[in-house]
LUMSEKE-367265 format. One record per residue (C-alpha): residue number from 1; residue in three letters; x, z, y. Coordinates in nm, 3 decimals, decimal comma, always signed. Layout:
<num = NUM; residu = ALA; X = X; Z = Z; Y = Y>
...
This chain:
<num = 1; residu = GLN; X = +17,469; Z = +4,042; Y = +13,387>
<num = 2; residu = VAL; X = +17,353; Z = +3,876; Y = +13,706>
<num = 3; residu = GLN; X = +16,992; Z = +3,770; Y = +13,738>
<num = 4; residu = LEU; X = +16,883; Z = +3,492; Y = +13,971>
<num = 5; residu = VAL; X = +16,522; Z = +3,458; Y = +14,078>
<num = 6; residu = GLU; X = +16,423; Z = +3,152; Y = +14,277>
<num = 7; residu = SER; X = +16,100; Z = +3,143; Y = +14,473>
<num = 8; residu = GLY; X = +15,926; Z = +2,966; Y = +14,759>
<num = 9; residu = GLY; X = +15,846; Z = +2,636; Y = +14,598>
<num = 10; residu = GLY; X = +15,508; Z = +2,470; Y = +14,599>
<num = 11; residu = LEU; X = +15,312; Z = +2,160; Y = +14,688>
<num = 12; residu = VAL; X = +15,379; Z = +2,017; Y = +15,032>
<num = 13; residu = GLN; X = +15,289; Z = +1,694; Y = +15,206>
<num = 14; residu = PRO; X = +15,559; Z = +1,445; Y = +15,304>
<num = 15; residu = GLY; X = +15,718; Z = +1,554; Y = +15,628>
<num = 16; residu = GLY; X = +15,647; Z = +1,918; Y = +15,558>
<num = 17; residu = SER; X = +15,882; Z = +2,213; Y = +15,519>
<num = 18; residu = LEU; X = +15,957; Z = +2,485; Y = +15,268>
<num = 19; residu = ARG; X = +16,204; Z = +2,769; Y = +15,252>
<num = 20; residu = LEU; X = +16,335; Z = +2,859; Y = +14,911>
<num = 21; residu = SER; X = +16,483; Z = +3,197; Y = +14,830>
<num = 22; residu = CYS; X = +16,724; Z = +3,298; Y = +14,559>
<num = 23; residu = ALA; X = +16,748; Z = +3,670; Y = +14,496>
<num = 24; residu = ALA; X = +17,047; Z = +3,786; Y = +14,294>
<num = 25; residu = SER; X = +17,061; Z = +4,121; Y = +14,118>
<num = 26; residu = GLY; X = +17,300; Z = +4,296; Y = +13,884>
<num = 27; residu = THR; X = +17,634; Z = +4,467; Y = +13,911>
<num = 28; residu = GLY; X = +17,985; Z = +4,362; Y = +13,992>
<num = 29; residu = PHE; X = +17,911; Z = +4,024; Y = +14,141>
<num = 30; residu = SER; X = +17,941; Z = +3,844; Y = +14,468>
<num = 31; residu = ILE; X = +17,730; Z = +3,574; Y = +14,629>
<num = 32; residu = ASP; X = +18,016; Z = +3,460; Y = +14,846>
<num = 33; residu = ASN; X = +18,004; Z = +3,115; Y = +14,692>
<num = 34; residu = MET; X = +17,658; Z = +2,992; Y = +14,606>
<num = 35; residu = ALA; X = +17,480; Z = +2,661; Y = +14,575>
<num = 36; residu = TRP; X = +17,137; Z = +2,511; Y = +14,540>
<num = 37; residu = TYR; X = +17,072; Z = +2,251; Y = +14,274>
<num = 38; residu = ARG; X = +16,775; Z = +2,040; Y = +14,181>
<num = 39; residu = GLN; X = +16,670; Z = +1,869; Y = +13,865>
<num = 40; residu = VAL; X = +16,404; Z = +1,618; Y = +13,773>
<num = 41; residu = PRO; X = +16,300; Z = +1,552; Y = +13,412>
<num = 42; residu = GLY; X = +16,545; Z = +1,333; Y = +13,225>
<num = 43; residu = LYS; X = +16,822; Z = +1,368; Y = +13,482>
<num = 44; residu = LEU; X = +17,118; Z = +1,595; Y = +13,532>
<num = 45; residu = ARG; X = +17,106; Z = +1,890; Y = +13,765>
<num = 46; residu = ASP; X = +17,249; Z = +1,789; Y = +14,104>
<num = 47; residu = MET; X = +17,397; Z = +2,016; Y = +14,367>
<num = 48; residu = VAL; X = +17,227; Z = +1,970; Y = +14,704>
<num = 49; residu = ALA; X = +17,388; Z = +2,243; Y = +14,912>
<num = 50; residu = HIS; X = +17,677; Z = +2,488; Y = +14,894>
<num = 51; residu = ILE; X = +17,779; Z = +2,785; Y = +15,107>
<num = 52; residu = SER; X = +18,126; Z = +2,934; Y = +15,085>
<num = 53; residu = GLY; X = +18,252; Z = +3,285; Y = +15,143>
<num = 54; residu = ASP; X = +18,337; Z = +3,209; Y = +15,504>
<num = 55; residu = ASP; X = +17,993; Z = +3,057; Y = +15,565>
<num = 56; residu = ARG; X = +18,106; Z = +2,698; Y = +15,557>
<num = 57; residu = THR; X = +17,833; Z = +2,477; Y = +15,420>
<num = 58; residu = SER; X = +17,828; Z = +2,147; Y = +15,241>
<num = 59; residu = ILE; X = +17,515; Z = +1,940; Y = +15,213>
<num = 60; residu = ALA; X = +17,456; Z = +1,641; Y = +14,987>
<num = 61; residu = ASP; X = +17,418; Z = +1,310; Y = +15,166>
<num = 62; residu = SER; X = +17,069; Z = +1,265; Y = +15,026>
<num = 63; residu = VAL; X = +16,943; Z = +1,571; Y = +15,213>
<num = 64; residu = LYS; X = +17,186; Z = +1,597; Y = +15,502>
<num = 65; residu = GLY; X = +17,015; Z = +1,664; Y = +15,831>
<num = 66; residu = ARG; X = +16,705; Z = +1,792; Y = +15,653>
<num = 67; residu = PHE; X = +16,823; Z = +2,082; Y = +15,435>
<num = 68; residu = THR; X = +17,011; Z = +2,393; Y = +15,544>
<num = 69; residu = ILE; X = +17,163; Z = +2,664; Y = +15,325>
<num = 70; residu = SER; X = +17,211; Z = +3,020; Y = +15,443>
<num = 71; residu = ARG; X = +17,279; Z = +3,364; Y = +15,299>
<num = 72; residu = ASP; X = +17,186; Z = +3,725; Y = +15,362>
<num = 73; residu = ASN; X = +17,455; Z = +3,938; Y = +15,199>
<num = 74; residu = ALA; X = +17,266; Z = +4,262; Y = +15,263>
<num = 75; residu = LYS; X = +16,976; Z = +4,130; Y = +15,056>
<num = 76; residu = ASN; X = +17,189; Z = +3,940; Y = +14,802>
<num = 77; residu = THR; X = +16,973; Z = +3,641; Y = +14,881>
<num = 78; residu = VAL; X = +17,050; Z = +3,276; Y = +14,944>
<num = 79; residu = TYR; X = +16,805; Z = +3,048; Y = +15,120>
<num = 80; residu = LEU; X = +16,741; Z = +2,677; Y = +15,134>
<num = 81; residu = GLN; X = +16,546; Z = +2,556; Y = +15,434>
<num = 82; residu = MET; X = +16,398; Z = +2,216; Y = +15,362>
<num = 83; residu = ASN; X = +16,250; Z = +2,008; Y = +15,640>
<num = 84; residu = SER; X = +16,112; Z = +1,655; Y = +15,660>
<num = 85; residu = LEU; X = +16,046; Z = +1,662; Y = +15,290>
<num = 86; residu = LYS; X = +16,010; Z = +1,337; Y = +15,101>
<num = 87; residu = PRO; X = +15,851; Z = +1,256; Y = +14,765>
<num = 88; residu = ASP; X = +16,203; Z = +1,202; Y = +14,628>
<num = 89; residu = ASP; X = +16,273; Z = +1,570; Y = +14,692>
<num = 90; residu = THR; X = +16,029; Z = +1,660; Y = +14,417>
<num = 91; residu = ALA; X = +16,221; Z = +1,860; Y = +14,158>
<num = 92; residu = VAL; X = +16,283; Z = +2,205; Y = +14,016>
<num = 93; residu = TYR; X = +16,528; Z = +2,385; Y = +14,242>
<num = 94; residu = TYR; X = +16,784; Z = +2,634; Y = +14,114>
<num = 95; residu = CYS; X = +17,057; Z = +2,843; Y = +14,266>
<num = 96; residu = ASN; X = +17,387; Z = +2,940; Y = +14,109>
<num = 97; residu = ARG; X = +17,759; Z = +2,936; Y = +14,172>
<num = 98; residu = PRO; X = +17,902; Z = +2,597; Y = +14,269>
<num = 99; residu = PHE; X = +18,157; Z = +2,619; Y = +13,988>
<num = 100; residu = SER; X = +18,215; Z = +2,770; Y = +13,644>
<num = 101; residu = PRO; X = +18,172; Z = +3,040; Y = +13,526>
<num = 102; residu = TYR; X = +17,808; Z = +3,015; Y = +13,624>
<num = 103; residu = PHE; X = +17,564; Z = +3,300; Y = +13,635>
<num = 104; residu = HIS; X = +17,280; Z = +3,285; Y = +13,387>
<num = 105; residu = TRP; X = +17,041; Z = +3,020; Y = +13,519>
<num = 106; residu = GLY; X = +16,710; Z = +3,137; Y = +13,657>
<num = 107; residu = GLN; X = +16,373; Z = +2,976; Y = +13,599>
<num = 108; residu = GLY; X = +16,393; Z = +2,770; Y = +13,912>
<num = 109; residu = THR; X = +16,114; Z = +2,696; Y = +14,154>
<num = 110; residu = GLN; X = +15,910; Z = +2,377; Y = +14,151>
<num = 111; residu = VAL; X = +15,889; Z = +2,173; Y = +14,467>
<num = 112; residu = THR; X = +15,638; Z = +1,892; Y = +14,474>
<num = 113; residu = VAL; X = +15,615; Z = +1,662; Y = +14,773>
<num = 114; residu = SER; X = +15,300; Z = +1,456; Y = +14,761>
<num = 115; residu = SER; X = +15,009; Z = +1,353; Y = +14,976>
């Protein structure tokens, strides 16, 4: 079974930056295709960024130009660099595959953007 552990969240002022990490562990898996999602209470989990096996990336319009996804295969870790953060970016952020079958969801990491 694959375990996903997200980290790097916290409280940041508008305009600030954070880098989230997603460490994957287990056996017999690949992080070739991975995505970052975010969820606010009462709403569905939305994908904000995706990286494919050949390092092509796709970024949601709401965060385009501010968020960047990257991957370190040697560390089985996926990153989300978030710049120019806005209060609307406040959410719990998760990583997982961009399609089914999903890995078991991690706990996520809370990002709060507030002055």
